[in-house]
N, CA, C and O of each residue as an XYZ file, in Angstrom:
748
protein
N     -63.715     48.921      9.940
C     -63.880     49.691     11.087
C     -64.745     51.292     10.880
O     -64.662     52.248     10.109
N     -65.582     50.899     12.064
C     -66.150     52.142     12.283
C     -65.682     53.504     12.522
O     -64.513     53.793     12.777
N     -66.485     54.185     12.442
C     -66.140     56.127     12.816
C     -65.610     56.101     14.341
O     -65.204     57.137     14.866
N     -65.628     55.058     14.921
C     -66.124     55.049     16.582
C     -63.591     54.586     16.935
O     -62.522     54.833     17.492
N     -64.480     53.749     15.888
C     -62.963     52.723     16.197
C     -61.651     54.176     15.511
O     -60.554     54.379     16.033
N     -61.981     54.638     14.788
C     -61.443     55.505     14.335
C     -61.038     56.640     15.252
O     -59.809     56.707     15.239
N     -61.466     57.380     15.888
C     -61.601     58.355     16.824
C     -60.277     57.693     17.742
O     -59.104     58.057     17.826
N     -61.197     56.300     18.529
C     -60.204     55.552     19.393
C     -59.020     54.824     18.562
O     -58.823     53.610     18.520
N     -58.161     55.990     17.811
C     -56.924     55.179     16.671
C     -57.108     53.248     17.359
O     -56.565     52.866     18.396
N     -57.625     52.721     16.821
C     -58.110     51.121     16.832
C     -58.083     50.703     15.054
O     -59.050     50.204     14.477
N     -57.321     50.894     14.673
C     -56.706     50.431     13.158
C     -57.243     48.847     12.864
O     -57.344     48.313     13.969
N     -57.444     48.348     12.304
C     -57.716     47.065     11.776
C     -56.148     47.269     10.464
O     -55.974     48.202      9.680
N     -55.452     46.297     10.627
C     -53.662     46.666      9.742
C     -54.102     45.655      8.186
O     -54.746     44.645      8.468
N     -53.892     45.797      7.071
C     -55.168     45.332      6.079
C     -53.794     44.136      6.496
O     -52.764     44.170      7.169
N     -54.726     42.869      5.412
C     -53.828     41.417      5.429
C     -53.282     41.342      4.353
O     -53.562     42.159      3.476
N     -52.233     40.202      4.115
C     -51.340     40.445      3.124
C     -52.516     40.474      1.565
O     -53.730     40.302      1.665
N     -51.990     40.657      0.603
C     -52.693     40.369     -0.368
C     -51.720     39.423     -0.786
O     -50.544     39.630     -0.484
N     -52.142     38.079     -1.653
C     -51.226     36.921     -1.988
C     -51.753     37.146     -3.828
O     -51.090     37.319     -4.851
N     -52.752     37.072     -3.650
C     -53.397     37.005     -5.654
C     -52.900     36.811     -6.662
O     -52.960     35.814     -7.382
N     -52.001     38.410     -6.875
C     -51.308     38.262     -7.247
C     -49.519     38.187     -7.281
O     -48.649     38.813     -7.886
N     -49.527     37.259     -6.456
C     -47.732     37.006     -6.239
C     -47.560     35.995     -7.838
O     -46.587     36.011     -8.592
N     -48.476     35.411     -7.947
C     -47.987     34.667     -9.346
C     -47.258     35.181    -10.906
O     -46.453     34.789    -11.752
N     -48.171     36.335    -10.595
C     -47.668     37.068    -11.980
C     -46.270     36.980    -12.026
O     -45.763     36.613    -13.085
N     -45.243     37.371    -10.649
C     -44.018     37.264    -11.298
C     -43.530     35.940    -12.424
O     -42.622     36.377    -13.131
N     -43.715     35.147    -12.618
C     -43.800     33.776    -13.388
C     -43.505     34.101    -14.172
O     -42.342     34.035    -14.570
N     -44.854     34.824    -15.000
C     -44.834     34.724    -16.587
C     -43.544     36.230    -17.107
O     -42.820     36.505    -18.064
N     -43.888     36.776    -15.866
C     -43.185     37.771    -15.695
C     -42.033     37.575    -15.884
O     -41.519     38.619    -16.285
N     -40.907     36.298    -15.765
C     -39.515     36.476    -15.424
C     -39.061     36.084    -17.374
O     -38.159     36.512    -18.095
N     -40.288     35.025    -17.639
C     -39.387     34.794    -19.015
C     -39.620     36.249    -19.523
O     -38.516     36.386    -20.049
N     -40.104     37.157    -19.696
C     -39.890     37.633    -20.549
C     -38.616     39.303    -20.062
O     -38.123     40.299    -20.591
N     -38.662     38.664    -18.897
C     -37.646     39.381    -18.234
C     -36.441     38.473    -18.769
O     -35.369     39.040    -18.983
N     -36.560     37.023    -19.010
C     -34.262     37.272    -19.774
C     -35.036     37.360    -21.231
O     -34.719     38.349    -21.891
N     -35.629     36.817    -21.597
C     -35.815     37.030    -23.139
C     -36.286     37.973    -24.067
O     -36.611     37.761    -25.235
N     -36.300     39.458    -23.197
C     -36.482     40.434    -24.040
C     -35.543     41.343    -22.924
O     -35.216     42.419    -23.424
N     -35.008     41.139    -21.447
C     -34.481     41.925    -21.206
C     -32.453     41.056    -20.692
O     -31.587     41.540    -19.963
N     -32.448     40.307    -21.136
C     -31.135     39.947    -20.113
C     -31.312     39.755    -19.118
O     -30.202     39.672    -18.592
N     -32.132     39.593    -18.339
C     -32.665     39.289    -16.986
C     -32.827     38.023    -16.096
O     -34.013     37.869    -16.391
N     -32.732     37.628    -15.768
C     -32.793     36.039    -15.523
C     -32.267     35.484    -13.491
O     -31.660     35.744    -12.452
N     -33.114     34.625    -14.223
C     -33.541     34.975    -11.868
C     -32.199     34.103    -11.271
O     -31.585     33.445    -12.112
N     -31.807     34.074    -10.127
C     -30.331     34.096    -10.189
C     -30.542     32.794     -8.823
O     -29.607     32.300     -8.194
N     -31.786     32.518     -8.665
C     -32.191     31.304     -8.004
C     -32.746     32.227     -6.317
O     -33.391     31.451     -5.612
N     -32.634     33.146     -5.904
C     -32.613     33.453     -4.872
C     -34.001     34.423     -4.601
O     -34.246     35.111     -5.591
N     -34.935     34.616     -3.495
C     -36.100     35.051     -2.958
C     -36.311     34.856     -1.775
O     -35.758     34.024     -1.056
N     -37.055     35.546     -1.523
C     -36.948     36.275      0.352
C     -38.417     36.458      0.386
O     -38.967     36.583     -0.708
N     -39.221     36.500      1.563
C     -40.073     36.707      1.853
C     -40.038     37.514      3.550
O     -39.881     36.947      4.632
N     -40.172     38.476      3.372
C     -39.776     39.691      4.391
C     -41.059     39.816      5.626
O     -42.194     40.019      5.196
N     -40.875     39.700      7.059
C     -41.846     39.691      8.070
C     -41.452     40.603      8.833
O     -40.305     40.728      9.260
N     -42.697     41.537      9.128
C     -42.578     42.016     10.367
C     -42.110     41.442     11.639
O     -42.770     40.405     11.709
N     -41.147     41.511     12.991
C     -40.718     41.325     14.299
C     -41.799     40.902     14.721
O     -42.726     41.708     14.631
N     -42.112     39.560     15.314
C     -43.448     39.960     16.273
C     -43.057     39.312     17.638
O     -42.266     38.544     17.091
N     -42.930     38.919     19.175
C     -43.173     38.430     20.042
C     -44.492     37.612     20.274
O     -45.668     37.956     20.385
N     -43.943     36.571     20.301
C     -45.411     36.198     20.571
C     -45.013     34.338     20.473
O     -43.951     33.985     19.959
N     -45.614     33.718     20.810
C     -46.316     31.470     21.549
C     -46.320     31.420     20.034
O     -45.467     30.983     19.261
N     -47.494     31.977     19.810
C     -47.928     31.494     18.438
C     -47.005     31.688     17.316
O     -46.717     30.703     16.636
N     -46.482     32.885     17.023
C     -45.770     33.213     15.926
C     -44.062     31.994     16.384
O     -43.111     32.003     15.603
N     -44.044     31.453     17.184
C     -42.428     30.468     17.472
C     -43.639     29.729     16.597
O     -43.528     29.745     15.371
N     -44.754     29.103     17.185
C     -45.384     27.575     16.564
C     -45.116     28.146     15.035
O     -44.203     27.695     14.343
N     -45.951     29.117     14.612
C     -46.601     29.868     13.019
C     -44.987     29.071     12.573
O     -45.056     28.262     11.648
N     -43.489     29.320     13.266
C     -41.878     29.018     12.704
C     -41.637     28.163     12.062
O     -41.132     27.880     10.975
N     -42.282     27.554     13.285
C     -41.946     26.054     13.269
C     -42.697     25.432     12.382
O     -41.992     24.533     11.925
N     -43.688     25.412     11.908
C     -44.365     24.923     10.704
C     -43.980     25.061      9.468
O     -44.183     24.171      8.642
N     -43.156     26.596      9.066
C     -43.034     27.305      8.447
C     -41.517     26.049      7.909
O     -41.225     25.669      6.776
N     -40.803     25.686      9.351
C     -39.675     25.287      8.946
C     -40.110     23.853      8.484
O     -39.903     23.525      7.316
N     -40.671     23.041      9.313
C     -40.973     21.500      8.906
C     -41.785     21.802      7.267
O     -41.451     21.156      6.274
N     -42.474     22.486      7.245
C     -43.050     22.572      5.785
C     -41.331     22.764      4.627
O     -41.169     21.847      3.821
N     -40.308     23.824      4.645
C     -39.399     24.367      4.301
C     -38.456     22.694      3.820
O     -37.863     22.246      2.839
N     -39.021     22.001      6.013
C     -38.114     21.473      5.196
C     -38.345     19.795      4.203
O     -37.477     19.086      3.695
N     -39.803     19.624      4.232
C     -40.226     18.624      3.176
C     -40.252     19.518      1.932
O     -40.020     18.845      0.928
N     -40.394     20.419      1.750
C     -39.638     21.439      0.440
C     -38.887     20.413     -0.470
O     -39.046     19.744     -1.491
N     -37.645     20.786      0.865
C     -36.142     20.673      0.498
C     -36.006     18.785     -0.237
O     -35.539     18.294     -1.265
N     -36.576     18.357      0.760
C     -36.947     16.667     -0.274
C     -37.144     16.690     -1.609
O     -36.292     16.442     -2.461
N     -38.742     17.111     -1.862
C     -39.943     16.930     -3.168
C     -38.843     18.453     -3.979
O     -38.778     18.422     -5.208
N     -38.355     19.212     -3.513
C     -37.818     20.034     -5.292
C     -36.307     20.471     -4.750
O     -35.810     21.016     -5.735
N     -35.494     20.498     -3.855
C     -33.940     20.913     -3.954
C     -33.853     22.691     -3.338
O     -32.884     23.438     -3.203
N     -35.423     22.909     -3.055
C     -34.644     24.591     -2.220
C     -34.810     24.910     -0.994
O     -35.782     24.850     -0.241
N     -33.301     25.404     -0.827
C     -32.818     25.883      0.616
C     -33.242     26.781      1.180
O     -33.736     27.822      0.746
N     -32.996     26.273      2.663
C     -33.426     27.196      2.592
C     -32.886     27.935      4.208
O     -32.167     27.153      4.828
N     -33.116     29.182      4.875
C     -32.774     29.499      5.576
C     -33.607     30.782      6.826
O     -34.729     30.802      6.321
N     -33.672     31.522      7.745
C     -34.075     32.122      8.506
C     -32.936     32.955      9.348
O     -31.928     32.682     10.000
N     -33.696     34.169      8.950
C     -32.336     35.355      9.919
C     -33.129     36.735      9.752
O     -34.047     37.039      8.990
N     -32.548     37.357     10.594
C     -32.809     38.770     10.926
C     -32.233     39.744     10.376
O     -31.019     39.612     10.526
N     -32.533     40.819      9.712
C     -31.455     41.703      9.091
C     -30.948     43.171      9.943
O     -31.593     43.499     10.938
N     -30.062     43.804      9.604
C     -29.794     44.607     10.787
C     -31.319     45.845     11.282
O     -30.975     46.852     11.901
N     -32.454     45.719     11.055
C     -33.617     46.923     11.088
C     -34.186     45.385     11.803
O     -35.403     45.286     11.646
N     -33.562     44.164     12.556
C     -34.851     43.117     13.349
C     -35.789     42.918     12.270
O     -36.644     42.057     12.479
N     -35.836     43.788     10.675
C     -37.364     42.055     10.312
C     -36.871     40.683      9.938
O     -35.954     40.406      9.164
N     -37.771     39.743     10.739
C     -37.240     38.637      9.855
C     -37.452     38.547      8.116
O     -38.178     39.115      7.300
N     -36.260     37.380      8.063
C     -36.309     37.015      6.776
C     -36.440     35.722      6.287
O     -35.511     35.042      6.722
N     -37.291     34.995      5.474
C     -37.851     33.208      5.071
C     -36.623     33.332      3.420
O     -36.942     33.360      2.231
N     -35.298     33.376      4.042
C     -34.501     32.894      2.180
C     -34.023     31.403      1.786
O     -33.235     30.519      2.123
N     -35.483     31.857      0.422
C     -34.374     30.320     -0.457
C     -33.607     30.692     -1.844
O     -33.493     31.722     -2.509
N     -33.045     29.085     -1.977
C     -31.822     29.880     -3.153
C     -32.801     27.932     -3.510
O     -32.998     26.912     -2.849
N     -33.155     28.498     -5.124
C     -33.742     27.054     -6.000
C     -32.968     27.797     -7.375
O     -32.936     29.001     -7.627
N     -32.507     26.937     -7.976
C     -32.609     27.298     -9.315
C     -33.609     27.252     -9.934
O     -33.884     28.100    -10.783
N     -34.420     26.184     -9.622
C     -36.024     26.635    -10.653
C     -36.882     27.230    -10.166
O     -37.655     27.178     -9.209
N     -36.613     27.867    -11.043
C     -37.564     29.827    -10.308
C     -39.000     29.505    -10.012
O     -39.206     30.000     -8.903
N     -40.215     28.865    -10.485
C     -41.168     28.213     -9.746
C     -41.349     27.613     -8.262
O     -42.178     27.766     -7.365
N     -40.253     26.906     -8.424
C     -40.376     26.552     -6.896
C     -40.064     27.597     -5.416
O     -40.294     27.616     -4.206
N     -39.471     28.294     -6.360
C     -38.934     29.828     -5.279
C     -40.278     30.369     -5.195
O     -40.798     30.456     -4.083
N     -40.973     30.784     -6.348
C     -42.727     31.714     -6.353
C     -43.329     30.753     -5.621
O     -43.487     31.308     -4.534
N     -43.898     29.318     -5.507
C     -44.729     28.098     -5.548
C     -43.915     28.575     -3.373
O     -44.673     29.305     -2.733
N     -42.874     28.221     -2.782
C     -42.618     28.278     -1.546
C     -42.767     29.821     -0.509
O     -43.132     30.069      0.640
N     -42.350     30.452     -1.457
C     -42.839     32.064     -1.042
C     -44.558     32.097     -0.542
O     -44.995     32.670      0.456
N     -45.484     31.167     -1.731
C     -46.916     32.273     -1.267
C     -47.285     30.445     -0.493
O     -48.488     30.192     -0.443
N     -46.268     29.241      0.080
C     -46.616     28.315      0.699
C     -45.753     28.970      2.336
O     -45.583     28.346      3.383
N     -45.442     30.092      2.075
C     -44.677     30.620      3.823
C     -45.756     31.770      3.790
O     -45.953     32.046      4.973
N     -46.504     32.524      3.042
C     -47.545     33.319      3.381
C     -48.291     32.575      3.953
O     -48.486     32.745      5.156
N     -49.040     31.342      3.125
C     -49.735     31.100      3.381
C     -50.254     30.631      5.221
O     -51.084     30.953      6.071
N     -49.196     29.764      5.033
C     -49.392     29.571      7.178
C     -48.567     30.598      7.693
O     -47.920     30.405      8.722
N     -48.535     31.425      7.221
C     -48.735     32.968      8.349
C     -49.942     33.317      8.214
O     -50.428     33.493      9.332
N     -50.659     33.504      7.414
C     -51.651     33.956      7.050
C     -52.628     32.276      7.980
O     -53.117     32.469      9.093
N     -52.725     31.094      7.435
C     -53.687     31.037      8.280
C     -53.536     30.769      9.814
O     -54.408     30.473     10.632
N     -51.963     30.984     10.009
C     -51.683     31.551     11.568
C     -52.319     32.746     12.262
O     -52.322     32.845     13.489
N     -52.875     33.682     11.424
C     -53.264     34.932     12.162
C     -52.217     35.931     11.805
O     -52.269     36.974     12.457
N     -51.098     35.815     10.735
C     -50.275     36.986     10.927
C     -50.403     37.551      9.530
O     -49.642     38.470      9.226
N     -51.270     37.109      8.655
C     -50.601     38.371      7.700
C     -50.783     39.073      7.760
O     -51.370     39.344      6.712
N     -50.719     40.437      8.744
C     -50.259     41.699      8.933
C     -49.352     41.638      9.330
O     -48.930     42.621      9.939
N     -48.413     40.277      9.194
C     -46.914     40.945      9.480
C     -45.785     40.056      8.374
O     -44.711     39.556      8.709
N     -46.315     40.049      7.196
C     -45.711     39.790      5.733
C     -46.272     41.123      5.013
O     -47.390     41.556      4.734
N     -44.573     41.676      4.805
C     -44.223     42.618      4.279
C     -43.949     43.082      2.796
O     -44.191     44.039      2.061
N     -43.339     41.922      2.776
C     -42.736     42.110      1.127
C     -41.962     40.038      0.463
O     -41.681     38.982      1.029
N     -41.960     40.437     -0.610
C     -41.284     38.953     -1.533
C     -40.204     39.881     -2.201
O     -40.285     41.084     -1.953
N     -39.266     39.462     -2.970
C     -38.384     39.642     -3.202
C     -37.567     38.912     -3.834
O     -36.678     38.330     -3.211
N     -37.711     38.767     -5.415
C     -36.699     38.114     -5.950
C     -36.127     39.385     -6.771
O     -36.359     40.543     -7.117
N     -34.752     37.775     -6.854
C     -33.752     38.988     -7.399
C     -33.339     38.012     -8.983
O     -33.475     36.812     -9.222
N     -32.701     39.371    -10.002
C     -32.728     39.095    -11.182
C     -30.900     39.074    -11.618
O     -30.147     39.007    -10.646
N     -30.498     39.108    -12.479
C     -29.106     39.185    -12.764
C     -29.454     39.268    -14.539
O     -29.834     38.488    -15.412
N     -29.145     40.416    -14.452
C     -28.392     40.679    -16.005
C     -27.181     41.324    -15.947
O     -26.251     40.929    -15.244
N     -27.111     43.117    -17.244
C     -25.713     43.473    -17.369
C     -25.361     43.969    -15.453
O     -24.182     43.976    -15.100
N     -26.791     44.445    -14.104
C     -26.630     44.430    -12.848
C     -26.870     43.813    -12.430
O     -26.534     42.768    -12.988
N     -27.633     43.594    -11.122
C     -28.886     42.824    -10.079
C     -29.845     43.796     -9.923
O     -29.438     44.937    -10.142
N     -30.810     43.701     -9.661
C     -32.193     43.898    -10.421
C     -32.990     43.416     -9.135
O     -32.530     42.466     -8.503
N     -34.284     44.090     -8.678
C     -35.312     42.695     -7.539
C     -36.340     43.580     -7.526
O     -36.310     44.758     -7.168
N     -37.532     42.748     -8.065
C     -38.672     42.795     -8.683
C     -39.453     42.375     -6.662
O     -39.342     41.335     -6.013
N     -40.327     44.018     -6.195
C     -40.841     43.418     -5.022
C     -41.934     43.505     -4.606
O     -42.460     44.577     -4.906
N     -42.757     42.608     -3.827
C     -43.811     42.158     -4.117
C     -44.367     42.916     -2.579
O     -43.650     42.940     -1.579
N     -45.482     43.388     -2.619
C     -45.568     44.099     -1.240
C     -47.077     43.762     -0.697
O     -48.016     44.495     -1.009
N     -47.241     42.697      0.070
C     -48.286     42.307      0.272
C     -49.519     43.384      0.394
O     -50.641     43.086     -0.017
N     -49.073     45.340      1.308
C     -50.310     45.411      1.167
C     -50.526     46.524      0.061
O     -51.096     47.601      0.240
N     -49.997     46.088     -1.049
C     -50.565     47.065     -1.667
C     -51.101     45.452     -3.106
O     -51.932     45.199     -3.979
N     -50.211     45.015     -2.596
C     -50.744     43.765     -3.665
C     -50.487     43.940     -4.949
O     -51.115     43.299     -5.792
N     -49.658     44.711     -5.242
C     -48.312     44.665     -6.853
C     -46.793     45.148     -6.240
O     -46.380     45.460     -5.123
N     -46.222     45.040     -7.539
C     -45.151     44.392     -7.634
C     -44.416     46.262     -8.419
O     -44.888     47.216     -9.037
N     -42.703     45.732     -7.703
C     -42.196     47.255     -7.977
C     -40.530     46.952     -7.887
O     -39.977     46.252     -7.039
N     -39.834     47.750     -9.107
C     -39.023     47.319     -9.493
C     -38.109     48.014     -8.452
O     -38.488     49.091     -7.992
N     -36.878     47.454     -8.027
C     -35.529     48.644     -6.714
C     -34.095     47.729     -7.376
O     -33.931     46.510     -7.436
N     -33.352     48.652     -7.741
C     -32.024     48.767     -8.681
C     -31.541     49.532     -7.484
O     -31.949     50.583     -6.989
N     -30.661     48.806     -7.184
C     -29.684     50.011     -6.201
C     -28.248     50.015     -6.826
O     -27.782     49.283     -7.699
N     -27.609     51.181     -6.044
C     -26.860     51.563     -7.740
C     -25.519     51.764     -6.626
O     -25.745     50.968     -5.715
N     -24.264     52.482     -6.351
C     -23.738     52.639     -5.815
C     -23.937     53.631     -4.119
O     -24.290     54.788     -3.893
N     -23.499     52.452     -3.187
C     -23.761     52.870     -2.407
C     -25.298     52.890     -1.652
O     -25.730     51.740     -1.730
N     -26.132     53.637     -1.057
C     -27.746     53.968     -0.536
C     -28.337     54.344     -1.913
O     -29.539     54.123     -2.066
N     -27.606     54.912     -2.981
C     -28.253     55.181     -4.024
C     -29.029     54.322     -4.783
O     -28.799     53.186     -5.197
N     -30.264     55.267     -4.930
C     -31.526     54.132     -6.069
C     -31.344     54.028     -7.673
O     -31.996     55.013     -8.021
N     -30.822     53.395     -8.955
C     -30.943     53.304     -9.827
C     -31.549     54.186    -10.714
O     -31.069     54.349    -11.836
N     -32.885     54.975    -10.222
C     -33.979     55.225    -10.638
C     -34.390     55.103    -12.227
O     -35.417     54.495    -12.526
N     -33.838     55.500    -12.896
C     -33.656     55.421    -14.641
C     -34.495     54.463    -14.890
O     -35.618     54.130    -15.266
N     -33.273     54.106    -14.447
C     -33.636     51.654    -14.234
C     -34.607     51.000    -14.150
O     -34.924     49.918    -14.644
N     -35.486     52.234    -12.978
C     -36.110     51.363    -12.148
C     -38.214     51.898    -12.702
O     -39.253     51.322    -12.380
N     -38.010     53.150    -13.572
C     -38.328     53.184    -14.188
C     -39.068     53.174    -15.887
O     -40.129     53.545    -16.389
N     -37.280     52.249    -16.542
C     -38.240     51.672    -17.728
C     -38.351     50.708    -17.301
O     -39.320     50.173    -17.839
N     -37.605     49.640    -16.086
C     -38.376     48.422    -16.101
C     -40.181     48.244    -15.641
O     -40.947     47.326    -15.935
N     -40.482     49.699    -14.700
C     -41.727     50.203    -14.693
C     -42.476     49.732    -16.525
O     -43.145     48.845    -17.056
N     -41.950     50.715    -16.787
C     -42.799     50.834    -18.157
C     -42.352     49.163    -20.059
O     -42.820     48.887    -21.164
N     -41.635     48.869    -19.463
C     -41.151     47.421    -20.189
C     -42.183     46.310    -19.386
O     -43.134     45.981    -20.096
N     -42.163     45.818    -18.334
C     -43.157     44.836    -17.485
C     -44.794     45.185    -17.344
O     -45.659     44.341    -17.110
N     -45.011     46.565    -17.530
C     -46.099     47.460    -16.989
C     -47.586     46.581    -17.173
O     -48.622     46.611    -16.510
N     -47.075     45.581    -18.712
C     -48.374     44.921    -18.710
C     -48.262     43.552    -18.145
O     -49.282     42.993    -17.742
N     -47.172     43.000    -18.087
C     -46.469     42.133    -17.351
C     -46.924     41.188    -16.167
O     -47.001     39.972    -15.992
N     -47.140     42.119    -15.574
C     -47.305     42.389    -13.702
C     -47.842     43.075    -13.217
O     -47.711     44.116    -13.862
N     -48.867     43.351    -11.840
C     -48.834     44.353    -11.517
C     -48.007     45.244    -10.843
O     -47.217     44.849     -9.986
N     -48.135     46.571    -11.199
C     -47.073     46.896    -11.080
C     -47.293     48.891    -10.364
O     -47.294     49.869    -11.111
N     -47.410     48.937     -9.213
C     -47.871     50.214     -8.030
C     -47.198     51.198     -8.733
O     -46.035     51.379     -9.093
N     -48.986     52.188     -8.894
C     -48.270     53.145     -9.599
C     -47.580     54.373     -9.022
O     -46.701     55.003     -9.611
N     -48.166     54.716     -7.550
C     -47.304     55.051     -6.912
C     -46.306     54.486     -6.794
O     -45.944     53.404     -6.333
N     -45.808     55.431     -7.317
C     -43.905     55.696     -7.228
C     -43.586     56.174     -5.768
O     -42.398     56.017     -5.486
N     -44.308     56.686     -4.831
C     -43.126     57.356     -3.549
C     -43.854     55.975     -2.277
O     -43.695     55.964     -1.056
N     -44.786     54.764     -3.306
C     -44.532     53.541     -2.506
C     -43.850     52.513     -2.614
O     -43.632     51.565     -1.859
N     -43.466     52.830     -3.814
C     -41.600     51.986     -4.078
C     -40.462     52.407     -3.195
O     -39.775     53.421     -3.318
N     -40.346     51.169     -1.998
C     -39.854     52.029     -0.400
C     -38.442     50.660     -1.391
O     -38.517     49.717     -2.180
N     -37.269     51.489     -0.587
C     -35.779     50.685     -1.569
C     -36.017     49.432     -0.060
O     -36.666     49.805      0.917
N     -35.315     47.825     -0.118
C     -35.247     47.434      0.724
C     -33.306     47.405      0.827
O     -32.461     46.585      0.468
N     -33.255     48.584      1.420
C     -31.845     48.246      1.938
C     -31.129     47.128      2.667
O     -31.773     46.091      2.822
N     -29.735     47.189      3.197
C     -29.986     45.685      4.517
C     -30.588     44.343      4.081
O     -30.244     43.403      4.799
N     -31.414     44.041      3.061
C     -31.648     42.730      2.973
C     -30.753     42.051      2.509
O     -29.963     42.532      1.697
N     -30.637     39.959      3.190
C     -29.794     39.858      3.557
C     -30.095     39.023      2.419
O     -29.627     37.895      2.570
N     -31.005     39.261      0.817
C     -30.153     39.011     -0.194
C     -29.447     38.827     -1.621
O     -28.283     38.433     -1.688
């Protein structure tokens, strides 16, 4: 982006960074063995909504690939919108590796179709003494924990403990102000 583009307000949105997405695979082992949190077989991709016939084609391609994946891996899926109108590709599979692979596949299709800037986050749900989420921000290329409490309160002390315990396992976003809560997600 050049100087003139910045003055005229033409900014290029960052493409999704998927290179560190698979780090959650090894981190899941540590979460289970050391902390007692196990994947409950649910994960999702959050996509910024858009209106476009190209998007409809990309969604159709994603659904076709997920239908094939269901036959091979047994991963179930559904696509829905949340209360904020964000599109969610929701995946269910007892095999955690299949969840991560299918998340990557969905992102790859969107990026190939030119929608890399629309991919917001991948969310992986774990259960132990309570429910925790590991959120991968595609814009930042890093993870952060999200632990919802009662109502719309966060358990920030648990989030910070998870950060400290998992910092060597996965790339964690250092700037906690970018740890956005994902209220209203259909996961």
